[in-house]
Backbone as ProteinMPNN parsed JSONL, in Angstrom:
{"seq_chain_A": "MYLAKFLLLKMGFCDTNNIILLKPSQFMSPGIGLMKRRLPTEKEAVPLAISGIIQKYGVSAGSVKTLETKYDDDGGDWYVALGFGEKRAIVKMDSVQGTITEIKEI", "coords_chain_A": {"N_chain_A": [[-24.579, -17.141, 53.101], [-26.819, -16.157, 53.846], [-26.19, -13.748, 54.734], [-25.241, -12.537, 51.987], [-27.686, -13.109, 50.461], [-29.415, -11.127, 51.769], [-27.881, -8.958, 51.652], [-28.441, -8.542, 48.621], [-31.086, -8.152, 48.522], [-31.473, -6.039, 50.2], [-30.064, -3.986, 48.577], [-31.517, -4.151, 46.332], [-31.351, -5.825, 44.352], [-32.734, -8.423, 44.484], [-35.826, -9.944, 44.826], [-38.433, -10.233, 47.593], [-39.264, -13.169, 47.436], [-36.422, -14.161, 47.195], [-35.603, -14.594, 44.529], [-33.272, -13.696, 42.124], [-32.966, -10.581, 40.454], [-31.139, -9.648, 38.594], [-29.839, -7.978, 35.582], [-27.752, -8.516, 32.572], [-26.868, -5.836, 31.707], [-26.275, -4.822, 34.338], [-23.976, -5.771, 35.47], [-22.237, -6.019, 33.635], [-19.931, -4.837, 31.145], [-19.861, -3.84, 27.293], [-17.471, -5.305, 25.232], [-14.445, -3.703, 23.661], [-15.42, -4.412, 20.799], [-18.003, -4.368, 20.751], [-18.649, -1.768, 21.494], [-20.012, 1.075, 20.509], [-18.286, 3.433, 18.4], [-16.963, 6.769, 18.295], [-15.44, 7.378, 16.902], [-15.69, 6.26, 13.913], [-14.782, 6.657, 11.274], [-12.219, 7.691, 8.97], [-13.031, 9.877, 8.115], [-14.268, 11.234, 10.321], [-11.897, 11.364, 12.218], [-9.869, 12.402, 11.211], [-10.458, 15.363, 11.357], [-10.598, 15.823, 13.996], [-7.826, 15.221, 14.948], [-6.526, 17.3, 13.385], [-7.679, 19.77, 14.74], [-6.468, 19.106, 17.215], [-3.738, 19.587, 16.306], [-3.443, 22.422, 16.118], [-4.298, 23.719, 18.189], [-2.642, 22.72, 20.004], [0.215, 23.764, 18.349], [-0.88, 25.99, 17.615], [-1.342, 26.84, 14.725], [-2.481, 27.817, 11.58], [-5.479, 26.474, 9.858], [-5.541, 25.727, 7.192], [-2.664, 25.529, 6.934], [-2.098, 22.85, 7.682], [-1.636, 19.662, 6.642], [-2.746, 16.252, 5.914], [-0.785, 13.641, 5.769], [-0.962, 10.957, 6.398], [-3.084, 8.066, 7.413], [-4.04, 5.326, 9.804], [-5.424, 2.699, 11.16], [-5.938, 0.907, 14.034], [-6.635, -2.095, 14.436], [-6.384, -4.031, 16.998], [-6.077, -2.238, 19.175], [-8.166, -0.293, 18.85], [-7.394, 2.055, 17.83], [-6.901, 5.281, 16.173], [-4.397, 6.22, 14.224], [-3.0, 9.596, 12.483], [-1.068, 10.727, 10.495], [0.238, 13.958, 10.516], [1.568, 17.429, 8.558], [2.814, 20.164, 9.098], [4.122, 23.47, 8.084], [7.295, 23.433, 8.922], [7.43, 21.199, 10.187], [6.216, 17.666, 11.618], [3.886, 15.665, 12.822], [2.449, 13.002, 14.806], [-0.655, 11.922, 15.671], [-2.387, 10.519, 17.709], [-5.351, 8.743, 18.541], [-8.464, 7.702, 20.577], [-10.593, 5.475, 19.306], [-12.989, 4.795, 20.429], [-13.628, 6.494, 22.824], [-13.357, 8.833, 21.333], [-11.25, 10.791, 21.662], [-8.368, 12.79, 21.839], [-5.387, 10.818, 22.278], [-2.281, 11.198, 22.281], [-0.089, 13.445, 21.376], [2.647, 13.454, 18.939], [5.408, 14.766, 17.832], [7.663, 14.375, 15.544]], "CA_chain_A": [[-25.183, -17.443, 52.041], [-27.841, -15.486, 54.076], [-25.512, -12.437, 54.319], [-25.319, -12.563, 50.433], [-29.205, -12.898, 50.052], [-29.719, -9.985, 52.602], [-27.586, -7.586, 50.838], [-28.962, -8.605, 47.306], [-32.161, -7.962, 48.849], [-31.073, -4.826, 50.392], [-29.887, -3.178, 47.438], [-32.56, -4.244, 45.167], [-31.071, -6.899, 43.132], [-33.435, -9.517, 44.48], [-37.134, -9.715, 45.701], [-38.534, -11.226, 48.771], [-38.626, -14.728, 47.192], [-35.218, -14.741, 46.513], [-35.285, -14.383, 42.995], [-32.353, -12.554, 41.304], [-33.136, -9.693, 39.393], [-29.969, -8.731, 37.86], [-29.893, -7.723, 33.92], [-26.64, -8.617, 32.011], [-26.335, -4.688, 31.72], [-25.956, -4.02, 35.673], [-22.744, -6.126, 35.897], [-21.303, -6.204, 32.7], [-19.804, -3.708, 30.039], [-19.312, -4.39, 26.472], [-15.863, -5.465, 25.122], [-14.588, -2.492, 22.595], [-15.843, -4.677, 19.939], [-19.431, -4.508, 20.907], [-19.053, -0.718, 21.93], [-20.133, 2.273, 19.447], [-17.281, 4.528, 17.942], [-17.346, 7.764, 18.066], [-14.531, 7.905, 15.541], [-15.856, 4.96, 12.943], [-14.073, 6.409, 10.054], [-11.009, 8.372, 8.751], [-13.698, 10.997, 7.92], [-14.439, 11.866, 11.802], [-10.887, 11.318, 12.888], [-8.931, 13.867, 10.649], [-10.536, 16.771, 11.59], [-10.114, 15.734, 15.273], [-6.656, 15.638, 14.914], [-6.296, 18.653, 12.848], [-7.851, 20.575, 15.882], [-5.277, 18.877, 18.197], [-2.518, 20.382, 16.2], [-3.825, 23.781, 15.792], [-4.624, 24.032, 19.662], [-0.993, 22.702, 20.502], [0.961, 24.655, 17.798], [-0.858, 27.617, 17.136], [-1.129, 26.885, 13.118], [-3.734, 28.021, 10.974], [-5.884, 25.008, 9.377], [-5.016, 25.689, 6.088], [-1.369, 25.097, 6.463], [-1.991, 21.795, 8.091], [-2.063, 18.581, 5.817], [-2.808, 15.164, 5.901], [-0.001, 12.664, 5.133], [-1.009, 9.417, 6.089], [-3.92, 7.831, 8.281], [-4.317, 4.223, 9.877], [-6.605, 2.255, 12.115], [-5.213, -0.069, 14.793], [-7.738, -2.95, 14.837], [-6.238, -4.259, 18.172], [-6.153, -1.252, 20.353], [-9.15, 0.605, 18.193], [-6.871, 3.542, 18.038], [-6.385, 5.979, 15.212], [-3.079, 7.172, 14.07], [-2.752, 10.295, 11.963], [0.201, 11.737, 10.511], [-0.046, 15.548, 9.821], [2.44, 17.773, 8.215], [2.579, 21.762, 8.947], [5.253, 24.129, 8.012], [8.777, 22.2, 8.436], [7.222, 20.063, 11.484], [5.166, 16.927, 11.284], [3.336, 15.183, 13.947], [1.389, 11.837, 15.046], [-1.878, 12.031, 16.215], [-3.0, 9.13, 18.375], [-6.545, 9.184, 19.152], [-9.254, 6.47, 20.843], [-11.92, 5.592, 18.28], [-14.196, 4.886, 21.217], [-13.684, 7.5, 23.341], [-13.266, 10.243, 20.598], [-10.401, 11.565, 22.402], [-6.654, 12.53, 21.54], [-4.569, 10.374, 23.476], [-0.997, 11.572, 22.113], [0.426, 14.024, 20.069], [4.126, 13.145, 19.034], [6.212, 15.464, 16.705], [8.746, 13.81, 14.282]], "C_chain_A": [[-26.341, -16.18, 52.673], [-27.057, -14.103, 53.96], [-25.522, -12.085, 52.91], [-26.758, -12.051, 50.016], [-29.382, -11.357, 50.674], [-29.133, -9.05, 51.677], [-28.093, -7.456, 49.37], [-30.236, -8.062, 47.476], [-32.068, -6.054, 48.968], [-30.7, -3.47, 49.299], [-30.477, -3.382, 45.987], [-32.614, -5.233, 44.158], [-31.838, -7.991, 43.637], [-34.978, -8.963, 45.125], [-37.375, -10.494, 46.894], [-38.564, -12.517, 48.829], [-37.39, -14.976, 46.792], [-34.921, -14.776, 45.399], [-34.388, -13.023, 42.502], [-32.882, -11.72, 40.192], [-32.311, -9.06, 38.872], [-30.074, -8.7, 36.111], [-28.427, -7.776, 34.185], [-26.166, -6.942, 31.764], [-25.96, -3.959, 33.069], [-24.688, -4.699, 35.995], [-21.732, -6.398, 34.744], [-21.004, -5.529, 31.614], [-19.59, -4.436, 28.895], [-17.939, -4.289, 26.234], [-15.589, -4.005, 23.927], [-14.975, -3.377, 21.264], [-17.062, -4.489, 19.417], [-19.73, -2.639, 21.206], [-19.183, 0.446, 20.509], [-18.753, 3.126, 19.249], [-17.72, 5.642, 17.716], [-16.222, 8.529, 17.155], [-14.755, 6.544, 14.365], [-15.205, 5.051, 11.837], [-12.934, 7.55, 9.761], [-11.764, 9.611, 8.688], [-13.859, 11.754, 9.244], [-12.981, 11.827, 12.351], [-9.726, 12.125, 12.473], [-9.321, 14.923, 11.094], [-10.414, 16.955, 13.005], [-8.603, 15.898, 15.345], [-5.967, 16.764, 14.384], [-6.496, 20.019, 14.076], [-7.291, 20.588, 16.903], [-4.123, 19.867, 17.899], [-2.727, 21.88, 16.176], [-3.846, 24.201, 17.33], [-3.102, 24.005, 20.403], [-0.405, 23.531, 20.083], [0.441, 25.724, 17.545], [-1.083, 27.689, 15.762], [-2.315, 27.172, 12.797], [-4.222, 26.378, 10.163], [-5.451, 24.992, 8.16], [-3.648, 25.373, 5.714], [-1.478, 23.667, 7.128], [-2.484, 20.477, 7.035], [-1.501, 17.451, 6.007], [-1.738, 14.223, 5.329], [-0.54, 11.579, 5.338], [-2.277, 9.181, 7.907], [-3.535, 5.957, 8.588], [-4.661, 3.824, 11.118], [-5.949, 1.02, 12.702], [-6.26, -1.091, 15.198], [-7.674, -3.415, 16.296], [-6.532, -3.598, 19.137], [-7.602, -0.096, 20.072], [-8.704, 2.172, 18.552], [-6.551, 3.998, 16.357], [-4.942, 6.631, 15.28], [-3.047, 8.19, 12.909], [-1.568, 11.112, 11.836], [0.036, 13.016, 9.683], [1.052, 16.248, 9.469], [1.94, 19.451, 8.376], [3.658, 22.374, 9.159], [6.356, 23.161, 7.743], [8.377, 21.096, 9.427], [6.114, 19.189, 10.733], [5.06, 16.365, 12.347], [2.306, 13.994, 13.66], [0.535, 12.016, 15.736], [-2.345, 10.783, 16.788], [-4.288, 9.249, 18.789], [-7.607, 7.601, 19.449], [-10.303, 6.671, 20.158], [-13.234, 5.556, 19.119], [-14.557, 5.878, 22.217], [-14.056, 9.076, 22.803], [-12.335, 11.383, 21.043], [-8.615, 11.544, 21.516], [-6.12, 12.342, 22.804], [-3.081, 10.834, 23.563], [-0.774, 12.371, 21.142], [2.138, 13.698, 20.035], [4.637, 13.702, 17.918], [7.377, 14.684, 16.507], [9.774, 14.583, 13.743]], "O_chain_A": [[-26.667, -15.297, 51.88], [-27.367, -13.369, 53.021], [-25.984, -10.952, 52.773], [-27.022, -10.993, 49.444], [-29.479, -10.439, 49.86], [-29.857, -8.374, 50.946], [-28.172, -6.324, 48.893], [-30.622, -7.406, 46.509], [-32.426, -5.167, 48.192], [-31.066, -2.296, 49.361], [-30.088, -2.958, 44.899], [-33.513, -5.484, 43.356], [-31.468, -8.94, 42.946], [-35.198, -7.905, 45.714], [-36.58, -11.376, 47.216], [-38.133, -13.164, 49.783], [-37.169, -15.945, 46.065], [-33.74, -15.04, 45.173], [-34.678, -11.826, 42.499], [-33.195, -12.205, 39.105], [-32.533, -7.882, 38.592], [-30.495, -9.724, 35.572], [-27.829, -7.423, 35.202], [-24.95, -6.812, 31.621], [-25.471, -2.83, 33.095], [-24.151, -4.169, 36.968], [-20.62, -6.903, 34.903], [-21.959, -5.541, 30.838], [-19.177, -5.586, 29.046], [-17.22, -3.459, 26.79], [-16.556, -3.406, 23.456], [-14.665, -2.635, 20.332], [-17.373, -4.426, 18.228], [-20.884, -2.214, 21.141], [-18.327, 0.461, 19.624], [-18.213, 3.433, 20.312], [-18.738, 5.793, 17.041], [-16.114, 9.708, 16.818], [-13.74, 5.909, 14.077], [-14.902, 4.033, 11.215], [-12.914, 8.41, 10.642], [-11.192, 10.561, 9.223], [-13.563, 12.949, 9.231], [-12.984, 12.599, 13.31], [-8.8, 12.465, 13.209], [-8.392, 15.697, 11.324], [-10.149, 18.088, 13.406], [-8.226, 16.919, 15.92], [-4.912, 17.164, 14.875], [-5.716, 20.955, 14.248], [-7.3, 21.561, 17.657], [-3.62, 20.672, 18.682], [-1.65, 22.471, 16.256], [-3.242, 25.25, 17.55], [-2.562, 24.87, 21.092], [-0.136, 24.414, 20.898], [1.207, 26.624, 17.199], [-1.025, 28.867, 15.41], [-3.254, 26.886, 13.539], [-3.473, 25.42, 9.974], [-4.788, 23.975, 7.955], [-3.323, 25.029, 4.578], [-0.341, 23.223, 6.968], [-3.666, 20.387, 6.703], [-0.301, 17.273, 6.215], [-1.926, 14.037, 4.127], [-0.705, 10.962, 4.285], [-2.279, 9.799, 8.972], [-2.874, 5.332, 7.758], [-4.3, 4.445, 12.118], [-5.454, 0.171, 11.961], [-6.771, -0.95, 16.309], [-8.709, -3.293, 16.951], [-7.198, -4.096, 20.045], [-7.978, 0.729, 20.904], [-9.26, 3.074, 19.179], [-6.08, 3.24, 15.509], [-4.488, 7.36, 16.162], [-3.074, 7.479, 11.904], [-1.111, 11.917, 12.647], [-0.231, 13.091, 8.484], [1.983, 15.764, 10.113], [0.906, 19.893, 7.876], [4.319, 22.122, 10.167], [6.462, 22.364, 6.812], [9.06, 20.072, 9.435], [5.393, 19.513, 9.789], [6.054, 16.406, 13.073], [1.551, 13.917, 12.69], [0.945, 12.407, 16.829], [-2.736, 9.966, 15.955], [-4.359, 10.119, 19.657], [-7.532, 6.614, 18.719], [-10.967, 7.706, 20.206], [-14.295, 6.068, 18.763], [-15.745, 6.097, 22.451], [-14.633, 10.025, 23.333], [-12.537, 12.584, 20.869], [-7.996, 10.676, 20.901], [-6.154, 12.986, 23.853], [-2.555, 10.9, 24.674], [-1.21, 12.104, 20.022], [2.791, 13.716, 21.079], [4.333, 13.13, 16.872], [8.047, 14.376, 17.492], [10.496, 14.121, 12.859]]}, "name": "protein", "num_of_chains": 1, "seq": "MYLAKFLLLKMGFCDTNNIILLKPSQFMSPGIGLMKRRLPTEKEAVPLAISGIIQKYGVSAGSVKTLETKYDDDGGDWYVALGFGEKRAIVKMDSVQGTITEIKEI"}
């Protein structure tokens, strides 16, 4: 017990009267439902998906067409199906991080 109090005092989490000064933000992180999403709507998700296709396949932006978009409520991911030339691809993106996690050609 004394070691725990000593460590809390040393780390600045309590004062000399042993009053713990922890704030919820110091030891908890919000769940996915409480975090602000960087890709909240389809309007933000589609351009990121198109840029990923342009980088990976070297096609022009005008040749990429959006076929379908879907948001997964459970995982917080966007799925965007894109067509370019004779190829089609599904781009999976993390809505919280705002990053492409997978590009799968179908």
